[in-house]
Phi, psi and omega in degrees: 000150172097343178268160176301323180295323175299320185289323181291319175290331175297319188270341181224153177286119182239126179240014174240181183216187176115174175296158184306320184290349178263359190291331177297312180291320178296318181290324181293323172297339173272004176089007179284146176286153169230141184230166175267346184249138178284155179211154181298130181092352182290153172268122175269134184240126184249139173295155178290159186087186174053048179099345181251165170305152175294348173272356179097193182206155171224151186204162182255129179281129184237352174198154178215137173227172182304327194237001178214167162220155180240135185239154165256126185209163177235155175070025169269313180279335185169167181304121172075008180272131170269136176217169167236149177213154182252135178240137177295148184240128008281162187238110187282357180268000190266136170279310183162191184233150168255105188290152173299132181254359181084005176267000000 
């Protein structure tokens, strides 16, 4: 509890593990699609550094517009705290998205 990965796995079925920054590759290794554009329900995967932990960061996309996307995330404001924020799109801190599969 308290980490961004816990929050993402609480909201989405996740069958992989690893640091947040590794989630895109780890999901792809299990045959899940990964994409470059945000969509509602997708897991956003961020590279480490630039305001994020050196282990990376993950969040759940809850809204999308042509110039922004909004995420629900944990552990940006503090341990175990959930917040939402709107991010400009495109986002150079992003590794990619694991789209929602309906599961």
